[in-house]
N, C-alpha and C positions, 0 to 999 in steps of 0.2 A: 441428493447431492450434499456433501458436507461444505458449508460455507466458510469454515475455519481452515486456514492453510498454515503450514509450517513455513519457516524461512525458505527452505529449499523448494517446497511446492509453490510458494508465491513467486519466487525467482523464476522458476520454470514457466509459470503462468504468464509472467511479464516478459519472458524471454531475455532475462539478464542474468548475470552471475550473482550468486548469493551475497558475495562481498559487496557488490554494487548496491543491492537492495538494502543491506545493513547500513551502508553509508547514507543512502537516501533517508532511512529512518532517523539516523542521528542528525541529519540536516533538517529534518522536519518536512521533507518533501512527500513522504508517504505515511499514512496513518498506520500505526501498529499498536498492539496490546502486549504489554510485558507481563509475563507470568511471575508471580511472587513466590517466595519460599524456596527458591533454587539458587545455588551459588553462582552458576553461570547465567548470563542474560539470555532468556529464551523468549522469542517473539512469536506472536500469532497474528495472522492477518485475516480480515474479513474480505471475502471475494467482492462483495458489493461495494466496500470502501475503495478497493483497488480499482474497480470499474469506474466509480465516480471520480477518482483522481485522474484516471486516464482520459475520461471523456467528460470534462466539466460542462455544465449547462451552457448552451449558446447564449452569448450576450445579445440582448436586444438593443438595436441601435435605432435611435429616433432621427429621422431625416428632417432637416429644416427646409421645407419647400416653400 
């Protein structure tokens, strides 16, 4: 399985519109990798980073008994 996703593939994976995902990238909410050497901004996404963003590690809470 290919871990790298295009903007459209990542948006489909997250079940959002590509425009929404692009907005999240610009807001810093979702990690993305910008390809260089291209006039237009082209983003690629790692599936593992998207999964980690969606399901952050559970915070451990210490109870004061």
